[in-house]
C-alpha positions in Angstrom: -10.0 -15.9 -6.3 -13.1 -14.6 -8.3 -13.4 -10.8 -7.9 -16.4 -9.6 -5.9 -19.5 -8.6 -7.9 -20.2 -5.0 -6.7 -22.8 -4.2 -9.5 -25.8 -4.8 -7.2 -24.6 -1.9 -5.0 -25.4 0.6 -7.8 -28.8 2.4 -7.6 -30.1 1.6 -11.0 -33.2 3.9 -10.8 -30.8 6.8 -10.1 -28.2 5.8 -12.7 -30.6 5.6 -15.6 -31.7 9.3 -15.5 -28.0 10.3 -15.0 -26.9 8.4 -18.1 -29.9 9.7 -20.1 -28.6 13.2 -19.2 -25.1 12.3 -20.5 -26.6 11.0 -23.8 -28.8 14.0 -24.2 -25.9 16.3 -23.6 -23.9 14.5 -26.3 -26.7 14.9 -28.8 -28.8 18.1 -28.0 -30.2 18.5 -31.5 -29.5 16.8 -34.8 -27.2 13.8 -35.4 -25.9 14.2 -38.9 -23.6 11.2 -38.5 -26.5 9.1 -37.5 -28.3 10.1 -40.7 -25.3 9.0 -42.7 -25.1 5.5 -41.2 -28.9 4.9 -41.0 -30.8 2.7 -38.7 -30.1 -0.8 -40.2 -29.3 -3.5 -37.6 -25.6 -3.8 -37.0 -23.1 -5.6 -34.8 -20.2 -3.9 -33.1 -17.3 -5.3 -31.0 -16.1 -3.6 -27.8 -12.4 -3.9 -27.6 -10.0 -3.3 -24.7 -6.8 -1.9 -26.1 -4.5 -1.2 -23.2 -3.5 -3.3 -20.2 -5.4 -2.8 -16.9 -8.3 -3.7 -14.7 -11.6 -4.0 -16.5 -14.3 -1.9 -14.6 -17.5 -0.1 -15.5 -19.5 -2.9 -17.0 -22.9 -1.9 -15.4 -22.5 1.6 -16.9 -21.9 0.2 -20.4 -25.0 -2.0 -20.0 -27.1 1.0 -18.9 -25.9 3.2 -21.8 -26.8 0.7 -24.5 -30.0 -0.5 -22.7 -31.4 3.1 -22.8 -30.9 3.1 -26.6 -32.4 -0.4 -27.0 -29.1 -2.1 -28.0 -28.2 -5.5 -26.7 -24.8 -6.2 -25.1 -23.4 -9.8 -25.0 -20.3 -10.1 -22.9 -17.4 -12.4 -23.4 -16.2 -14.7 -20.6 -13.1 -12.6 -20.2 -15.1 -9.6 -19.2 -15.1 -10.0 -15.5 -14.8 -6.8 -13.5 -11.8 -6.6 -11.3 -9.7 -8.8 -13.7 -6.4 -7.4 -14.9 -6.4 -7.9 -18.6 -3.2 -7.8 -20.8 -4.0 -7.4 -24.5 -1.7 -9.6 -26.6 1.1 -7.7 -28.2 0.5 -9.1 -31.7 -3.1 -8.1 -31.8 -3.1 -5.1 -29.4 -6.7 -5.6 -28.2 -9.1 -8.0 -26.5 -12.7 -8.4 -27.5 -14.9 -7.9 -24.4 -18.4 -7.8 -25.9 -20.6 -7.8 -28.9 -23.2 -5.0 -29.1 -26.2 -5.3 -31.5 -28.6 -2.5 -32.5 -29.4 0.1 -35.1 -26.2 1.6 -36.5 -27.1 5.2 -35.6 -27.9 4.2 -32.0 -24.7 2.1 -31.6 -22.8 5.2 -32.6 -24.8 7.5 -30.4 -24.0 5.4 -27.4 -20.4 4.9 -28.4 -18.5 7.8 -26.9 -20.6 8.0 -23.7 -20.0 4.3 -23.0 -16.3 4.4 -23.8 -15.6 7.6 -21.8 -17.3 6.0 -18.8 -15.5 2.6 -19.0 -12.1 4.1 -19.7 -12.2 6.3 -16.6 -13.7 3.7 -14.3 -11.1 1.2 -15.5 -8.4 3.9 -15.0 -9.3 4.3 -11.3 -9.6 0.5 -10.8 -6.2 -0.1 -12.3 -4.5 2.6 -10.1 -6.2 1.0 -7.1 -5.3 -2.6 -8.1 -1.6 -1.7 -8.6 -1.6 0.0 -5.2 -3.4 -2.8 -3.3 -1.1 -5.4 -4.9 2.0 -3.5 -4.0 0.8 -3.3 -0.3 0.0 -7.0 -0.2 3.4 -7.9 -1.6 5.4 -5.6 0.7 3.3 -6.0 3.8 1.3 -9.2 3.7 0.5 -9.0 7.5 -0.7 -5.4 7.4 -4.4 -5.3 8.2 -5.0 -1.7 7.1 -6.4 -0.4 3.8 -5.7 2.1 1.0 -8.6 4.5 0.4 -9.6 7.2 -2.0 -10.9 10.6 -1.0 -13.7 12.9 -2.0 -11.4 14.4 -4.7 -13.6 13.1 -7.4 -15.1 14.6 -10.6 -17.9 17.0 -9.5 -21.5 15.9 -10.1 -22.9 12.5 -10.9 -19.7 11.1 -12.4 -18.2 10.6 -9.0 -20.2 7.4 -8.6 -18.3 5.9 -11.5 -15.0 6.8 -9.9 -16.1 5.5 -6.5 -17.2 2.3 -8.1 -13.8 2.0 -9.7 -12.1 2.3 -6.3 -14.0 -0.8 -5.1 -13.4 -2.8 -8.2 -9.7 -2.1 -7.9 -9.5 -3.3 -4.3 -9.4 0.0 -2.4 -11.8 1.6 0.1 -14.1 4.4 -1.1 -13.8 6.6 2.0 -17.0 8.6 2.5 -19.2 8.9 -0.6 -20.5 12.3 0.2 -20.9 14.9 3.0 -23.9 13.0 4.5 -22.2 9.6 4.9 -19.6 10.5 7.5 -18.7 13.7 9.3 -15.2 14.9 8.7 -14.2 17.9 10.7 -11.3 19.5 8.8 -9.1 22.5 9.8 -11.7 25.0 8.5 -14.4 23.4 10.7 -12.2 23.6 13.7 -11.1 27.2 13.0 -14.7 28.2 12.5 -15.4 26.9 16.0 -12.7 29.1 17.5 -10.2 26.3 17.4 -12.0 24.2 20.0 -11.8 20.5 18.8 -13.7 19.2 21.8 -16.6 21.6 21.2 -16.7 20.7 17.5 -16.7 17.0 18.1 -19.4 17.0 20.7 -21.7 19.3 18.6 -21.2 16.9 15.6 -22.0 13.8 17.7 -25.1 15.5 19.1 -26.5 15.6 15.5 -24.9 12.4 14.0 -26.0 10.1 16.9 -24.7 6.6 17.2 -24.9 5.6 13.6 -22.4 7.9 12.0 -18.7 8.1 12.5 -16.9 11.4 13.3 -13.4 12.0 11.8 -11.1 14.9 12.8 -8.3 16.2 10.7 -5.3 16.8 12.9 -1.9 18.5 12.4 -0.3 17.5 15.7 -0.2 14.8 18.5 -1.9 17.3 20.8 -4.8 17.8 18.4 -5.2 14.1 17.8 -5.3 13.2 21.5 -7.9 16.0 22.1 -10.0 14.7 19.2 -9.9 11.1 20.4 -10.7 12.1 24.0 -13.7 14.1 22.8 -15.1 11.0 21.1 -13.8 11.1 17.6 -14.0 7.7 15.9 -11.3 8.4 13.4 -8.2 10.6 13.6 -6.6 11.8 10.4 -2.9 12.7 10.7 -2.6 15.2 7.8 0.6 16.2 5.9 2.9 14.3 8.3 6.3 12.9 7.3 6.3 9.1 7.5 8.6 9.1 10.6 6.5 11.7 12.5 3.3 9.9 11.6 4.5 6.5 12.9 5.6 8.0 16.1 2.4 9.9 16.8 0.2 7.1 15.6 1.8 4.7 18.1 1.3 7.2 20.9 -2.4 7.7 20.0 -3.1 3.9 19.8 -1.5 3.4 23.2 -4.0 5.7 24.8 -6.9 5.2 22.5 -6.5 1.7 21.0 -10.0 1.7 19.4 -9.6 4.9 17.5 -9.0 4.5 13.7 -5.9 6.3 12.5 -5.8 7.6 8.9 -2.6 8.9 7.2 -3.3 11.5 4.5 -1.9 14.4 2.6 0.3 14.2 -0.5 0.7 10.4 -0.3 1.4 8.8 -3.7 1.9 5.3 -5.1 5.7 5.7 -4.7 5.5 7.0 -1.1 2.6 5.1 0.5 4.6 2.1 1.7 6.7 4.5 3.9 3.6 5.2 6.0 2.7 1.6 6.9 2.9 0.5 10.5 0.8 -1.5 12.9 -0.8 1.7 14.3 -2.0 3.1 10.9 -5.3 1.7 9.7 -6.0 3.7 6.6 -3.7 5.3 4.0 -5.8 7.7 1.8 -4.7 9.1 -1.5 -6.6 11.8 -3.5 -4.7 10.9 -6.7 -6.6 7.7 -7.0 -9.6 9.7 -8.3 -8.0 12.8 -9.7 -4.6 11.6 -11.0 -5.4 8.3 -12.8 -4.7 7.4 -16.4 -7.6 6.4 -18.6 -7.6 3.0 -20.3 -8.1 2.7 -24.1 -11.3 1.1 -25.4 -12.9 1.2 -28.8 -16.2 0.1 -30.4 -16.0 -1.1 -34.0 -19.0 -1.8 -36.2 -18.6 -4.9 -38.2 -18.9 -4.8 -42.0 
């Protein structure tokens, strides 16, 4: 099955200024290396050097486009595809980039840093989603990331990687969905019902309300108050399955999320018919970067 093309989701008019900022940050004054190589037209090859899911193509395009360099992608460069570089060569050519030598090298590290991290997230998600499909082919739930992303504008790269790898993004920011965590509830005097109703009065019909809960009693109160999603936080797998089933029996339409310290190795222990979402913060703060390189041709 051909991977979904998510590139049109990205707000290009917002991304361009962000990437310009990254490039300016990387070269705030002089570029002595650029003086050395000059501005003669050159070709460079973008190589993928470690196995994993290719992701981040639109960001690479944007980096080189800003510096008036042309990227021509190879047929193998399909986002969402798991690529295994051959052992005897150790790399796969993904694209040819043409432009002045100094501008190719100015773009180099920004492009590679972005694609290596986006691909790292996507690979972690791909391996997780594939594991779940293999172990639980009939499970209709999903694995999701969290808001534990790199602060600032780079979070859009990591959130994009989540989708490319086959996982859910969870909420993108504080404005997309309301999550009432323990600090919110404590600040309301511990009254879950009061907190949910106040949130719903502002969120209206178009925004979901999620409540982080530490017990069955809290979860039932949140669901009764009108919460759309109940997060069972820091549960053991056995306790979570028991409470999730109880909640679904009373509130079958409430979405139940399992969260808190869940990893690749442990996530399968939380799967059951009553759990809809399994979220993992390590998908965007514990991933391994993939290795890419850009080599100018002689």
